[in-house]
C-alpha positions in Angstrom: 29.0 -18.7 -27.2 27.1 -15.0 -26.3 29.6 -12.7 -24.6 28.7 -11.6 -21.0 26.6 -8.4 -20.3 28.4 -6.0 -18.0 25.8 -4.4 -15.8 26.4 -1.1 -13.4 25.0 1.7 -11.9 25.0 5.0 -13.6 28.1 6.7 -12.6 29.5 10.1 -13.9 28.3 12.5 -16.6 29.9 10.3 -19.1 27.4 7.2 -17.8 24.6 9.8 -17.7 25.0 11.3 -21.1 24.8 7.0 -22.4 21.8 6.8 -20.8 20.1 10.1 -22.3 21.3 9.3 -25.6 21.0 5.5 -26.2 17.7 5.9 -27.8 19.1 7.6 -31.1 21.3 4.2 -31.2 18.3 2.1 -30.9 16.0 3.9 -32.8 18.1 3.9 -35.8 16.2 3.5 -38.7 12.4 3.1 -37.1 10.5 5.7 -39.1 8.0 6.8 -36.5 10.0 7.2 -33.7 10.1 10.7 -32.2 12.9 11.8 -30.5 12.9 13.3 -27.0 13.6 16.1 -26.3 17.0 16.0 -24.0 17.0 19.4 -22.0 13.8 17.8 -21.2 14.6 14.4 -20.5 17.6 15.6 -18.3 15.3 17.7 -15.6 12.7 15.0 -15.2 15.7 12.6 -14.7 18.1 15.1 -12.1 17.0 14.1 -8.7 17.8 17.7 -7.4 15.1 19.1 -10.3 11.9 17.0 -10.6 10.0 16.8 -7.6 9.0 12.8 -8.0 12.3 12.0 -6.4 11.4 13.9 -3.2 9.0 10.5 -2.4 11.0 7.9 -4.4 14.3 6.3 -4.5 15.9 6.0 -8.7 18.8 3.8 -9.8 19.7 4.0 -13.0 21.4 0.9 -14.8 23.7 0.7 -18.1 24.2 -3.0 -19.6 27.4 -3.2 -21.6 28.9 -6.0 -24.1 32.6 -5.4 -24.5 32.3 -1.6 -23.5 29.6 -0.7 -25.7 26.6 0.5 -24.3 23.7 -2.1 -25.6 21.0 -1.3 -22.7 19.5 0.9 -19.7 17.3 0.6 -17.1 15.9 2.6 -14.4 14.7 1.0 -10.9 12.4 2.8 -9.1 10.6 2.5 -5.3 7.9 5.1 -5.0 7.0 6.0 -1.7 3.6 7.2 -3.0 2.9 4.2 -4.5 3.5 1.9 -1.4 2.0 4.0 0.7 -1.8 4.3 -0.9 -1.8 1.0 -2.4 -0.1 -0.6 0.7 1.7 -3.2 -1.9 5.4 -3.8 -1.7 5.9 -2.9 -5.6 8.6 -1.7 -7.2 8.9 -0.6 -10.8 11.1 -0.2 -13.9 11.4 2.1 -16.4 13.2 3.9 -19.3 13.8 0.5 -20.8 15.8 0.4 -23.8 17.6 -2.4 -24.9 19.1 -3.7 -28.4 17.1 -6.8 -29.8 18.4 -9.9 -27.2 16.7 -11.5 -24.5 20.2 -12.2 -22.1 20.9 -8.0 -22.5 17.4 -8.1 -21.3 17.0 -10.1 -18.7 20.1 -8.5 -17.0 18.6 -5.3 -16.8 15.3 -6.5 -15.1 17.0 -9.1 -13.2 19.4 -6.0 -12.0 16.3 -3.9 -11.3 14.2 -6.6 -9.6 17.6 -7.1 -7.2 17.7 -3.2 -6.3 13.9 -2.9 -5.6 13.8 -6.3 -3.6 17.1 -4.7 -1.8 14.2 -2.0 -0.7 11.3 -4.3 0.8 9.6 -4.5 -2.6 8.0 -8.2 -3.3 7.6 -7.7 -7.2 8.8 -5.7 -10.1 6.0 -3.4 -12.5 6.6 -1.7 -15.7 7.6 0.3 -17.6 7.2 3.0 -15.7 8.6 6.3 -16.5 8.8 7.0 -13.3 4.8 6.4 -12.6 0.9 6.7 -14.5 1.4 10.2 -14.0 4.7 10.2 -16.6 4.7 8.0 -19.5 3.8 4.4 -18.7 3.1 1.3 -20.7 5.3 -0.3 -23.6 3.7 -0.6 -26.9 2.2 -3.9 -28.1 -0.5 -3.0 -31.1 -0.4 -0.1 -33.2 3.3 0.5 -34.5 2.0 1.3 -38.2 1.9 5.0 -36.9 4.0 7.3 -35.3 3.2 7.6 -31.2 1.2 10.6 -30.3 2.7 14.1 -27.9 3.6 12.7 -24.4 3.1 8.9 -25.1 5.3 5.7 -25.4 6.9 4.3 -28.2 9.1 1.0 -28.7 10.5 -1.6 -31.3 7.8 -4.3 -31.7 10.8 -6.7 -30.7 10.3 -5.4 -27.0 7.2 -7.5 -25.8 8.6 -10.5 -27.3 11.6 -9.3 -24.9 9.3 -8.8 -21.9 7.8 -12.8 -22.7 11.1 -14.4 -22.8 11.8 -12.8 -19.7 9.2 -13.8 -17.6 7.3 -11.1 -17.4 3.8 -11.1 -17.6 0.8 -9.0 -18.4 -0.7 -6.6 -15.3 -2.5 -4.3 -17.4 -3.1 -2.9 -21.0 -4.2 0.8 -21.4 -5.8 1.4 -24.4 -5.9 4.7 -26.9 -8.7 5.4 -29.4 -8.7 7.7 -32.6 -11.1 9.6 -34.2 -11.1 11.0 -37.4 -13.0 14.1 -38.8 -13.7 12.4 -42.0 -15.8 9.7 -40.5 -17.9 12.3 -39.0 -22.0 11.5 -39.4 -23.7 15.0 -39.9 -27.1 13.7 -38.5 -25.5 11.6 -35.5 -23.9 14.6 -34.7 -26.9 16.4 -34.7 -28.5 13.8 -32.4 -26.0 13.7 -30.2 -26.2 17.6 -29.9 -29.5 17.9 -29.0 -29.3 15.0 -26.6 -26.3 16.7 -24.7 -28.3 20.3 -24.3 -30.8 18.1 -22.8 -28.3 16.1 -19.9 -26.6 19.7 -19.3 -30.2 21.3 -18.7 -31.5 18.9 -16.7 -28.4 18.3 -14.3 -28.1 22.0 -14.1 -24.3 21.4 -15.7 -22.0 24.4 -16.4 -19.1 23.7 -19.2 -16.3 26.1 -19.9 -12.9 27.3 -20.9 -10.3 27.8 -17.9 -10.0 31.3 -16.6 -6.4 31.7 -17.5 -6.0 35.4 -15.8 -7.1 32.7 -12.9 -4.6 30.3 -13.4 -3.6 29.2 -10.2 -7.1 28.9 -9.2 -8.4 27.0 -12.0 -5.4 24.6 -11.9 -6.4 24.0 -7.6 -9.7 23.3 -9.0 -8.1 21.0 -11.7 -6.2 18.9 -9.2 -9.1 18.4 -7.0 -11.6 16.8 -9.9 -8.4 14.8 -10.7 -7.6 13.6 -7.3 -11.4 12.7 -7.2 -11.6 11.2 -10.4 -8.7 9.1 -10.6 -8.6 7.8 -7.2 -9.5 4.4 -7.0 -8.3 3.4 -10.5 -5.8 0.7 -10.9 -2.4 2.0 -10.9 -3.3 5.6 -9.8 -0.6 7.7 -7.3 -1.7 10.7 -6.0 0.7 13.7 -7.1 2.3 16.0 -4.3 1.3 19.4 -4.5 4.9 19.7 -5.9 4.6 17.6 -8.9 1.0 19.3 -10.0 2.7 22.3 -10.0 6.0 21.1 -11.8 3.7 19.3 -14.4 1.6 22.3 -15.2 4.4 25.0 -15.6 5.5 22.3 -18.1 2.7 22.3 -20.0 1.4 26.1 -19.6 3.1 27.4 -22.3 1.6 24.0 -24.8 -1.8 24.9 -23.6 -4.6 25.8 -26.1 -6.8 27.4 -23.7 -10.2 26.8 -26.3 -9.0 23.2 -26.0 -9.6 22.3 -22.5 -12.8 22.4 -20.9 -13.6 22.3 -17.6 -17.8 21.4 -16.2 -19.2 22.2 -12.8 -22.6 21.2 -11.3 -24.1 23.8 -9.3 -20.9 25.0 -8.5 -19.3 21.8 -7.4 -16.1 20.7 -9.6 -17.4 17.4 -11.8 -15.1 17.4 -15.1 -12.5 18.4 -17.2 -11.1 17.4 -20.4 -7.3 18.4 -21.5 -6.2 18.4 -25.3 -3.0 19.1 -26.7 -2.0 19.7 -30.7 -0.1 16.8 -31.4 3.7 18.5 -30.7 5.4 14.9 -31.7 4.5 16.7 -35.6 6.5 19.7 -34.4 9.4 17.7 -32.2 10.1 15.0 -35.3 12.0 17.5 -37.2 14.3 19.1 -34.3 15.9 15.7 -33.2 15.7 16.2 -29.2 17.3 19.9 -29.6 15.3 22.8 -28.6 18.2 24.8 -29.1 19.2 27.5 -31.4 16.1 26.5 -33.8 13.9 24.1 -31.6 11.1 26.1 -29.9 10.8 28.8 -33.3 10.2 25.9 -35.5 7.8 24.1 -32.8 5.8 27.5 -32.3 5.9 28.2 -36.2 4.5 25.3 -36.8 1.3 25.6 -34.4 0.8 29.1 -35.5 1.1 28.5 -39.2 -1.8 25.7 -38.9 0.6 23.1 -39.7 -0.2 20.5 -36.6 -3.2 18.3 -37.7 -3.8 16.1 -34.3 -4.8 16.0 -30.8 -4.5 14.2 -28.0 -6.8 14.1 -25.1 -3.9 14.1 -22.0 -7.1 13.3 -19.4 -10.3 13.5 -19.2 -11.9 12.6 -15.9 -15.4 12.9 -14.1 -15.6 12.7 -10.7 -17.5 9.5 -8.8 -20.7 11.1 -7.6 -21.2 12.8 -11.3 -20.2 9.8 -13.4 -24.0 8.8 -14.2 -25.4 12.1 -14.7 -24.2 11.5 -18.6 -21.4 14.0 -17.8 -18.7 11.9 -19.9 -21.2 12.0 -22.9 -20.7 15.7 -22.5 -17.2 16.0 -22.3 -17.1 13.8 -25.3 -19.4 15.5 -27.4 -17.3 19.0 -26.1 -13.8 17.7 -27.3 -15.6 16.3 -30.8 -17.3 19.6 -31.7 -13.7 21.1 -30.4 -12.4 18.6 -33.7 -15.4 19.4 -36.1 -14.9 23.5 -35.5 -11.4 23.6 -35.7 -8.4 23.0 -38.1 -7.4 19.8 -36.5 -8.3 16.2 -38.9 -8.3 13.8 -35.6 -7.7 13.1 -32.4 -6.6 10.7 -29.8 -7.9 9.7 -26.5 -5.7 7.8 -24.4 -4.8 6.1 -22.5 -8.1 4.5 -20.9 -7.3 1.3 -18.4 -8.9 -1.9 -20.3 -11.4 -2.8 -17.3 -13.2 0.5 -17.5 -16.1 -0.6 -19.2 -17.8 2.8 -19.2 -15.5 5.2 -20.6 -14.1 2.4 -23.1 -18.2 1.5 -24.5 -18.6 6.0 -24.2 -15.8 6.1 -26.4 -16.5 3.4 -28.7 -20.7 4.3 -28.8 -18.8 7.7 -30.1 -16.8 6.2 -33.1 -13.8 6.0 -31.4 -11.5 3.0 -33.3 -9.0 1.1 -30.8 -5.5 2.4 -32.4 -3.1 1.7 -29.8 -2.3 -1.0 -27.2 0.2 -0.3 -24.1 0.9 -3.1 -21.7 2.2 -2.9 -17.5 4.0 -6.2 -17.3 5.1 -7.5 -13.5 6.6 -10.5 -11.9 7.3 -11.7 -8.5 10.7 -11.5 -7.0 
């Protein structure tokens, strides 16, 4: 007979540490898992430090059997989502669990009760905390390591979701490009086409001016809000959230991997690529000190990182039918061709974003990972 599962909110430093460190237990023996940076996780979960908590309620929960921690979950009511979409949806995130449907059900039920008590009518996730951070559960693509700032989970998790009555809400796609797969003749043909599009529409594509970082940040935020505003699940970041994320990313950004596009001076699109820092992070076991940062920097500056991640590629609606998406994808492909990087992953893209999916596939992008957002009515 199975032993009872005890579920309780995180209370005190010992519980908080157990919540943070559970992944090291869950992923022991998983060759592809990349340990998260503990300092970054602490800051993200800290209700007094991360600006997400200014407009959201969050409860952290642990599951135990005979005193041993066997699972965790965060229950989330995101006021920004409720107001923006007019939808009484609560969320769960930071889900980790032993391969046991009883434990998973206890965690999801606890999160469901908590958000229902606050007026929510459905539970959706995983979102850690929203679509502006890590979201989705990996359901396809377990044979390669996760890209930087993307989720990873054991192959058992989707089955746990199914067994607990969670249903698919939306799939998110990630695509890979390989430098080796480039067709030089096709590249030159595309280069001529892109030149024609740029000339026809008066498009300017340039790197950001890091001396005017705050001005460039304002431009990128404008494109971000306009380009993603009507997407499923989008939640506008507050000014405090945007500034916080920008500050987190500033030291990781390589200016020549970022592009801003304007049409007659009007902000139209941007792409944000970053090196796949996971190639360095996996070696430091979640600790930045005393050797983590120097090791990461050495890996980057010694040109050991071979992958790129496209964190964002957005085009504002009024410019989407002018071929700017093609211009921006060609530009990022050029970054891959004219650098030491060997491959690139674009992700994620909504499964029903036909225009972007078709454009990426037309350029030779290969579907490499699929993530799923689940939900159930309460």
